C-alpha positions, 0 to 999 in steps of 0.5 A: 441463524447463530451457526451462519453468523458464526460460519461468516465470522469464522470465514472473515477471520481466516481470510484476513489472518491469511491475507496476501499481497496480490501478484501481477503477470510477472509474479511482482507484488501489485495492487490493481483496482477500478473505482467510480465517485458519486460526483466529480468534474473534469480534473477534480479527481487529479486534484483530490488525488493529489491533495491526498498524496501530499497530506497522507503520508506522515515521516515518509519521503514522497515525491508527487508527479501530476500530468497537467496536460491531460488532467488525468495522471498522478503518480506518487513515489514513497519511501516510508521508514517502518518501525523496528519489528520482531518476527517471533522471537528469533528475528528482529529487523531494524532500519526498515524502509519501504519503497513503493509506487502509486499510479492513478489514471482519473477521468471524470468520475471514474479512476483506476489505481496501481501500487507496485514497485515494492521494495524493502530494505532492513538489517535483519538480526537472528537469534544468534546475533548474526546480521543480514542486509535485506534489500530488494523487491519485496516479492524476491526476498528471502527470509524466515520472516517473509509471510509476516512482513508480507501480512504487514505490508498488506494491512498497510496497504489496505488502509492506504487504499480505504484512505484514498477512496475516501479522499476521492469522494471528498469535494475540495473547497474552492480557494 
């Protein structure tokens, strides 16, 4: 029993330590998922996701696009500043910005989501004090800090997904 529990803990820790951002067919980073909620009427999920998008992001520039004609689609463009980060003792990233796109397709109690178009901007300073401006799709960046950066973004996205999954289950109060 103890060995089984210990084995499960080791497996869990090893998979979370090396978590990777999933890629689509074009080799670009993309999260995709489908889910259902317990209870929602027509247009309810769209309203819940719109409210979530307008309240979730602190100090980020957010553009929320809602398709009122179908009561299904919500798109969110996010430009999110990130705190200065040290990747080991040899690399520092300043003036960091992560941009990404979220698209929800919600119909009654079912919804799908895609999170993609990850762009990263930062000034990278190496141990010699040399600076390089990083600017481009996260999946295309060539930097020694890439794996750590990808892990940081993956953890951010896991928290984001958990947050909107919770929001989709929360009924809105009538105003």
